[in-house]
N, C-alpha and C positions, 0 to 999 in steps of 0.2 A: 531642215530638222527630220532626222530618220523616223519613220512610222514603227511603233512598237510592234514586235510580233509575239505570237503565242509561244511560251516557253514549252519545248518538247519534254517528254520524260526520259531519264536515263534507261537505255536498252531499246529506245527507238531508232530505227534506221533513218537517217535524215541526210538532205543535202544542204550545204553551206555555201553561200556566194560571199567571198571575201576578197577586195580588192580585184574585181572583175574576173576571179577564178573561182572554179566550184570544186568543193571536196565532199565526197560522200563517204559515209561511215556510220557506225553506231555509237550513239551518244553515251558517254560515260560519265559517272558522277566526279565532279572535280571540286577539290577543297579550296581553289582560288575562284572567287566569284567573277574575276575579270577575265578568265580563261574558260574557254569552250573545249572540252577534251573529246577527241573522236579516236574511235579505233577504226582503221583502215581495212579492207579487205585482205591487204597484204599481212595482217596481224600486228603491224606496227601502230603505236598511238601516236597522235599529233596534238599539240596545243594551240588553239587560235585565239587571238585577242578579241574578245567581244565587241570592243570599240570600233573594230575594223570589219565586222559582220554586218552586211547589208540586207541578208535575206536567209531565212531558214524555211526549209520545207520539210514536213514529216511524210517519209515514203512508206513506211511500214510501222505500225505500233508494235510494241513488244508484246509477246505471247504472255498471257497470264500462267501462272504456274499451275498445272493440273494436279489434282489430287494423286497422291501416290498410291500405287497398288503394290502389293507384295510381289516380287519376281519369284515364280515358282521353277523349281527344278525339272526338267524333263523326265529324270528316272531311267533315262535310257543311255546317257553319256557318263563316262567316268567322273567322279567327283574329285575336285580340287578344293583344298581350303587356302582362301586367298586373304592374307593378312595386309590390311592398309595401314601403314605406319607414318605416312607423310611423305613430302617430297613433291616435286612438280608432277611426277606420274600419278600422284594420289589426289590431284586437284583438279578443279575445273575453272573455266573463265566466268568471273562474275561480270555480267554486262553492265551493271551499275557503276562499278568502281574502276573496272579495267584490270583489277587484280585477279587472285584466285582464291578458291574456297576449297576447304577438303572434302573429298567424297564421304558419303557417310552410309551408303548401303549398296546392295547388289543393283537395284534398279538405277542408281546414278552411274554405276561402272558400267552397266548395259548400254546406257544412253550414250557413252562416249566410246566404248569399245565392243560393239555388238559382235563383232567377228570371233571374239574370245568365246562367247557362249555357244558358238557353232562347234566347237572342239569339246568343251567341258561343260559339266554342271559346275557352277561356281558358289561355295559357300563363303560369303564375305564376313570377315571379323575385322574389328578394329580396336585393339587394345589400347592404343593411344595414337595421337596424331601430332607429329612434331617435325620440324625442320631438323635435319640429321645433326647440325651442330649444337641442338639443345638436347640430345639424347646422351645418356650416361649408362654406367653399368646396371643400375636397376632396371632400365628399360631392356637391356640385353638379358638379363635374368628372366624378367616376365615374359619376354619374347620366345625365350628357349624352353621355357615350362609349357607354353601354349602350343608351340611347334611340336614338342614332344607328344603332346596328348593327340594331335592330329596325325602324327606318324604312327602311333599306337593304336589308331582308329582303323579298322579293317575295312571300313567303307570309303576310305580315302586313299585315293591313288597317288597323290603327291602334294605339295606345298608350294605356294608362290608367296613371296614377301615384297610388296613394293615400298620402296625406300628412297629417300634423299640421296644425292650422289656424294656430297662433299665427305661424309664419314661413313659411307656404306662399307668400306673395307674393314673398318674396325668392327662393325656389327656382324659382317660375315666371318671375321676371325673368330670373334666370340662364339658364335654359333658352332663353328667347326669344333672347337674345344669342349663346349657345354654339352653338345649333342653326342660328340663322338663319331664312331662308325654308324652312320644312319641306314635304316632299312628301305627307304624310299628316297626319292629326289627332294632337296629342299633348295628352291630357285630364289634367288633374290634379284629383282630387277629395277630398273630406274628409267628416267627420262631426263634428258638436258634441256630439251625444248617443249614448251606446253602444247597441249593437245589442239589448241586452236590454230597453231601455226603451220604452214604447209611443210615446212622441214621437221616437224615434230618425228622424234625417234620412238615414242611412246607404242604406237601400234605394232611396229615390227618386233620391238623388244617384248611385247605382251604375248603376241601369238607364238613366237618361238618360245618363250618362258612356258606356255601351256604344253607345247610338245616336249620340252626338256623335263617338265614336270611328270609327264605320261611316260618317259622313258625308263629303261632299266639301269640308268646311271644313279646309283644310290649315293650322292655326294652333296655336300653344302657347297653350292656354287652360284656364280653370278652370271647372269645371261643379259647380254646387250650387243649392239651394233659392233661388228667386227671391222668395219671400215666407215668412210663417209657415205658409202652407198647404201641402198636400201635392199641388198640382196640375201645377206644371211647375218646370224648372230654367232658370237662365240659363246662356249660353255666355258667357265673359267673356275679354276680352283678357288674356293672361297678364303683360304688363308696365304694365298700367293698372288694377290691381284691388288692393283693400286690405281686410283684416279691419277691420270698423267697429264690432263689437259683441263682448262677452265671450261671450255664451251665445246669442243669437239662431241660428236655423237659417239665416237668410238674412244671415250676417254679412259675406259678402263683396259689395262693392258696386263697380261701375265708376267710376272716377274721371276726369273730364274727358273722358269719351267714353260712347256708348251700348253697350249690350249687343250682342254679336254676333247672338244669336238666342236663342229660346225653343225648349226641347227638352221634349217631353212624354214620359210613360212608356209610350206606344203607339208611339213612335218618330216622331211628327209633329215637324217642325222649321219654326219660323216665324222667317225672317230679319227682323232689325233693322237690321243694318248689312251691306250688300252690298259694301263696299270691303274685302275679305278675300282671302286668297290660297287659291286652290282647288287640289284634286288635278289630275294630268296635266301637271306640268312636263316639258319636253321632255327634260331630262337625267336626270330619274327618281331621281338620287342626290342625298344631301345630303353636305356635308362638314362635320363637326363641328369647331368652333373653341374647344375647353374649355380655357381658360387664365384664371389670375386672379392677381393681386397683392393679397396681404393688407396691404399696407403703406398701407391706406385707413381713413377714420374718417367717422362721421356725427355731427354735433354739433347739438343743439337749443338754439338762442339763447333766453335768458330774460331778463326785466329785471334790470339791474344786474349781469350776469354779467361776471366778471373775465376779461379776454383771456388769462390765465396758462394757460388749457386748451389755447390754440394753441400755447404753448411746450412743453407736456407732450408733445403729439402729435410736434412736432419732435424733441424729445429722444428719442422712441421710434422715430425714423427713419421717420416716416411720410412718404409721398410725396404723399398726396393727401386733401383734406379736402372733404366736402360739408356745408355749413351751412344748416340749416333757419331761413331767415330770417323775420321778421315781415313783415306787409303785402305790398307789392310788391317787397320785397327789402331790408331794413333790419337793421341791428345797431347798438350803441351807436357814435356817432360823435363824441362830445364828453364832456368830463369826464376824471376819473381813470381812468375804465375804457375809455376810447375804443380800440376795436378796430382803427381804421384804421392807426396807426402800426405795430402788431405784424403785421397781415396784409401790408402792404406789404413789411417787412422778410423775412418768411418767403416771400413770393412772389419776391422778387429773389433769395433763396437756393435757388429751384428748387422750392418747395412749389406744387402745383396746388391751386387753391381754387376750389370751385364753389357756387353757390347755388341753393336748392330752395326751394319754397313750404312754409312752415309750414301754412298754411292748408289744404293739399292741394287743394282746389277753386280754380280760376282760375290765372293765371299770373303771373310776376314781370315787373315793367316797370322797369328802372333810371333810365328818363328822366323820371319824373313828378316825384320829389323828389330833392333834392340829395344826401341820404345814398347813394340807389342810384347816382347819377352819380359820387360820389366813390369808392365801392367799385368800380364798372368802370373808373375811371381808374387805379387801383393794380393793376388786373390780375385781379380777381374776376370769374368768368364766370357769367352767368345762364342758368339750365335752363329757362326757360319754364314750361311746366305739367307738367314731370315729377314723378313721385313722388319723395320723398326717398329711401325705400328702394331704388327703381329706380336713382336715381342713383348711390347708393353701389355697386351691383351692377356699374353700367354702368363706373364709374371703375375699380373693380377689374379688370374684364374688359379694359378698355382698355389700363391700365398693365401687363397681363399680356402684352402684346405688345411687346418690346424695340424694334421699329422705330417705335412710336407714341409713344415717351416724351419726344420733343422738345416744347418748350413750344409751338411752332405745330401740330405733328401731333396732339398730344394734344387741344388746344382743338378742332381741326377735327373729329376723331372724335367728341369730347363733344357737340358741337352737331349732328353729322349725325344725321339721323333714321334710325337704323339698322333698326329693326324696328318703327315705329309708336309708340315712346315719347313722341312729341311729336305735339300737334295744332297744325295750322296756324291753326285758328280755334275759339274756344269760344263757346257759346251758353248761354241759360238753361236750355234743355232738358237740359243735362249735369248740372245740380245735382239729382242723385236723392236 
């Protein structure tokens, strides 16, 4: 009969003897009473069957949380407003559960990333904390208004927004339209891997974001790993960027454009694209245009797809559709599932329909093949090289202005290059 052993507390560092082997790690809270959950030094979690454990030793008791003190700014470094909105980069390891908890203030941010505070004085703000898939246009509007106040504060040098990766490119597109031509850097950054892992990308991304926020590049941009190495980050245009990999640290890539610049952890910035907005605008202030009409949808066309999906959105009182079309801009144009009659009918009834490239890279051209010409003839508008997600955000933003909702004015605004979302010319050098 095995001798009972004293149960350690979650957060304690322990050694466990199991089947004549020894495992060392931090004890985590387990929801299965028959499983002992350990976080190893490698950052990975393992589960051990309690019935197979012969001995547990407590090597180090968990430190009790100290009373928090307000983290004061030095008054000597430039001020950055830092907006925590969620995602891996805005979280910390919970030693009890093995999961993560949201950061809530500057002290917690400093505890994880003290090197950031060597460069700037940070004012931490947290308008909401959400995984990016839980965000919507209300969050974009709220964030845009708050960031606008920071940009119009003469004491603030720049802005950083920490965000989840999955839908970061939607938020960056929304801010690019709602904030317009900004007077200071607005940097959105992320982390694919949590701060407790040795391969975490959060530190490089944050320190590079700080230098980007201090730069003269007055753009809404995304800053993150340029490669799998920890050498430098890219500064990427906020409305021409997309998450392209589920887990790589350099998941965000520029689409149909070049990166704005390289930014290094020592503060060095190497420009790649000099056609960017700079600090020093004469008016000094920006006017936030944070509106959005949620009656829009993004549809990805696939082979054999029934056009019934179009009628579904009409029944839901949708005002505008963006369709990810194949090739140069095609959908089914013959046979029983011909989309053309349904699209024509909906457009005549006031639906705004726009085409975006399913390929992402390259631009649409309705003049090459007859299906594209037929679509254009019935009133579908082609959006060149715009990203589908950016097109959806732009359409919602445009329709959020009552004075732009006419058939002519909406089309003109959607085709206008409002903030660099279109490229005049594409070359093979953009196929990164």
